[in-house]
N, C-alpha and C positions, 0 to 999 in steps of 0.2 A: 504494500500500499504506499509506503514512503516513497518508492521509486515512481509509482503512478503520480503521486502528488507533485513530485519534482518535474516529471514530464509535462503535467498540466500547467504548471507554472511557466515552463519554457515556452508553451504554446502561445501564452498571452502576449509577450512582447514581440514574438516573431510575427504573429498574425496581425498585431497593431501596426507594425512597421510595413508589412505588405499592404494592408488596407489603406494606410496613409499615402503610400506611393501611387496605388491605384487611383485614389481620389485625386492626388496631385497630378497624375498623368491626365485624367479627365479635365481638370482645371486648365492645364497647359494647352490642351487641344481646343478648349472653348475659346481661348484668347488668341487662337491662330498659330500656336506653336507646335513644335514636333516633340512629343515626350521623350522618344528614344534619343534624339540628339541632345535634348536638354539634360537628360540624366547622364549621357555619356560625357558631356562636358563637366557636369557636376562631379563625377567620380574621377575624371581626368584632373580636375583642379584639386582634388583631395589627395590622391596618391598616384598621379600620372608619372612622377619622377621622384627621386630621392628627396629633392628640396621640398616638393609640395607634400610628400608623406611626412617629412620632419615637421612642417608647419602644422599639419593635422594633429600629430602627437603633441606638439607644444600647446595647441589650443585646447587639447583634451585635459591637460594637466590640472588646471584650477577647477574644472568641472568634476574630475575624479575626487578631489579633496572635498568639495562642498557636497558631492553625492554621497561619499563615505560618511560625512558628518551627519547628514540627515538619516542615512541607513541606521547608524549606530544609535541615534536618539530614538528613532521610530521603533526599533526592535524592543526598546524598553517601554513602549506605549506612551512616550511623551513627544510633543511636537515642537521641535526647535525650528522656527521660522527666522531665526536670527543669524544664520550662517553668513550672510552678507556683512553684517556688522562685525562679527568675530573674524571674518576674513580681512577686513579693513583694519581692525585693531591690531591683528598680527603684523600686517605691513607697517603700520604706524610705529609699532615698537621696534621693528627692524630698521626703519629709516632714522629713528632717534638714536639707536645704537651706532649706526653708520656716521651720523653727524657728530655725536659725542666723542667717538673714538677715532675721529679723522686722523689719517696718517698711520694708523695702526693696521697691520695686515696679518694674514696667517689663516690657515684652514680653521683653527680653533675659533677665530673670531666669526666666521660664517656659521659654524656649529652653534656657537653661543646665540647668535642672532636668530637662528631657526628655532632653538629650544625656547628662548624668551618669547619669540613671537607666538609659539604654541601655547606657552604658559599664559600669555596675556589673553589669547583667545579663549582659553579654558576659564580664566577668571570672568571674562565677559559673559561666557556661556552660563556660568554659575549663578548669575544674577537672577534670570527668570526662574531657574531651579529653586533657588532658596526662597523666592517670593511665592512660588507655587506651594512648596512644602510647608512653610511657616505661616503663610497668609491665605493660602487657597486662591491666589490670583491665577487667571488664565495665562498660561505660559506663551501661547500664540500671540496674544495681544502685547505682553511685555516684551517679548523677543523682537517682534516687528517694530515697536517703538524704539527699542535700542539700536535698531538698524539706522534710523534717523539721526539718533545721537551720534553714532560713529561716523556717519557721512559728514555731519556738520563739524564734528571735532576735527576730522581729517581736513575739512575745508579751512577751518581756522588755522591749522598748522601751515598748509601750503600757501595761504594768503597772508600769513602773519609771521610768527617767529622763525619758521623753517623756510621761508620764501627765498627763492633764488633770484636776486635782482628785481627786475620789473615784471617778470613773467610769473603768473599764478601757479607755481609748481615748486617742489623742493629740489635741492640739488641732487644729482645722481649719485648713486653709491660708487665707490672707487672700483677700479677694474680688478682689484685684489679681492673684492667682496662680491664679485659676479660668479654664479655658479658655472662650473665647467661644462664643456660640451661632451656629449657621448660619441666616441669613435670619430671625432672631427666633424660630426654633422652639425645641424642647427638645433638639435635636441639637447636641452640641458639636463643635468643630473637630477633635476626635480622630478623627471619621469620615473627614474629608478626608485626615488623615495616614495612616490605615489603607489607604484606597483607593489613595492615590499610592504607598505602600510596596508594596502587592501588584502594581502596575503595574511598579514598579522592579525588583522580584524576578523577575517574569515575564520582563521584557526581559533581566535578567542571566543567568537560567538557560537561555534558549532563543535568545538573539541575540548573545551574547559568547563569545569563546574560553575565558575562565575559567569561564564557565557550562557550557560544553560539557565541559571537562576535569573539572569537579566532578561532573557527571552521569555521565561515563565511569568515574570512581572509584567511583561508587555502583553502577554496573551490573557492573563487573568490575575488582576491585582488582588482580589479578595482571596482566591485560593492560594496565592503565594504567600499572603499574610498568614493564613492559617497553617501553612507549612513551615512557618518560622523564618521565612525570608525577610530580611530588612528592606522593605519596599521603599521607604524614603531614601535609604542609603543608595540603593541601586538608581533611583530616579536622579538623584543629585549627581551621582557618578556619570550617568549617561549624558547629563547637560555638560558637565566639565570636560569629559572626553570628546564629545561632539564639538564643543567650542574649540578645544585644543587642535583638533584635526582641521577645522576651518581656519584657525589662526595660523597653523603651519602652512596651509595652502596659501594664504596671503603673503606670508614671509617668503615662500618659494617663488611666487609670481613676482615679488619685488626684486628679489636677487637673481632670478633667471630670465625675466622678460622686460618688465617695465622699467626697473632701476631707479625710479622716483615716484613720488606721489603727485597726482594732478587730478583735475575734474574727471569723473567718469571711472576712476580706478575701482575695480571690484563690482561695478554696476551689473546687476542681474545674475551674478554667479550664484548667490544664495537660493533664489527661488528656482533656477534652473537645476540646482542640486536636488531640490525636493522632487522635482518632475523626474529626474534621472534615477533617484532612489526608488520611487514608485514603479517606474517602468521596469527597472531591474529587479523587481520583486523583493526588495530589501535585502538583496544578496550582494556582498561585496564585489564578487566576480561579475555578477550581472551588472552592477553599477559602473564598473570599468568599461565594459562593452558598450553600454548605452552612452556613456560619457564620450566615447570614441565616435559613436554614431552621430551625436550632436556635433562633435568637432568636424566630422566629414561634411555635414550639411553646411556648416559655417565657412569652412575653408573653400569648398567647392562652389558656393553660391556666387562669388564674384566671377569666376572663370565661366560659369554658366551664362551669367549676365553678358559678359563680354562676347562669348561665342555664339549665343543664340538671340540676344536682346531681350530674354525673359527677365523681369525685375526680380531682385533678390527677395522680395516680399513673398513670392511663391514658396521659397524655402522655409520662411517663417510659418507659412500656412501648413506646409507638410510637417514641420516640427510640432506645431500645435495639434495637428491631427493625430500624430503618434501618441501624444499625451492623452487625448480624448478617447481614442480607441483602447489604449492601455487601461484607462480607468474604468471604461465601460466593460471591457473584457474581464477585468478583476471582479466587477459586480455580477456579471452574468455567469461567470464560472462557479460562483458560489451557490447558484440556484440548483436545486436537486437534480432536475431533469438534465440540465446542461452539464453538470458535473459527472452525471453517470454516463452521458454521451461520451465525454473525453475519456472516462475510465474504461469504457468498452473498446475505444480505439486503441488505447495503449495496451490493453489486454490482448487484442488481436495481433498487434505488432510483436509483442513479447512471444506469443505462441508461434508466430511464424518463424522467429529467430531460433526458437527451441527446436522446431520441426526441421528447419534447414540445417 
């Protein structure tokens, strides 16, 4: 039964992606375009050569971090909608270290910056957790409001004390504090950090006793309490770890891509992470794959526009449709008749494999 449930969950994102591209093809046709040509340019722009493939991986990195942050929190049954703010706070902490320790170099300083960025994100993430546990406040509202606080605080820094000259941005981190490239490509080492982190989270959630307890709290808070689990402790831990993951992502993005804070830094990554986590079925591995899909759509959109004249908004629509179909699929698959239909399909496939 466990294998059947896994196969059913795999069906949802796959079918949602296929349906989204079918509807996208219909949309392209109605506005006078050629769907085959449009999608060819889309994928060519995403991984047509090593450079474009590297760009796609780089775009996937922040999405992986915010997706993992949402996955970890939701597995415990809490809703962290503040990943964007935690992402920004992590980057703010890193740029502060860069400015404060100007002239100092060394790998240890990059490591310190990443660790403190994660710690700052964890502290920022703990705020809605503490208010939920102690005051019963809705964590979604608190975490969303903290996003605005983080954005405004960042704006204050790059237009005020950390401003570089007359331009509303901070000074860039030094070359010594930039993340190295992987095998001479344009992909920075943050990609390796993201993949390793995804594997660690996967192992923790599904192969450790604490991970089991955390998921148990997420599935049934009352039953977990009766079994002696410290529900409040796990909730707070999930907020802190989720915030730390997002904060680390912001620090990695600063040291690997942006190098400075300016208007628009981190915008949209938090809510994209929520969508990615849900489409990935709250599985760290699924989250990485969906984040890569989102990166493909974003990297290839410009190439598609140049090659076919199709507006990039078509890609935004396809991305939105993936989310809609995934959410609808998750709801439908829980209906008894639909669930039994998928169970029958997987049973037949397993029977054929055994007979073969």
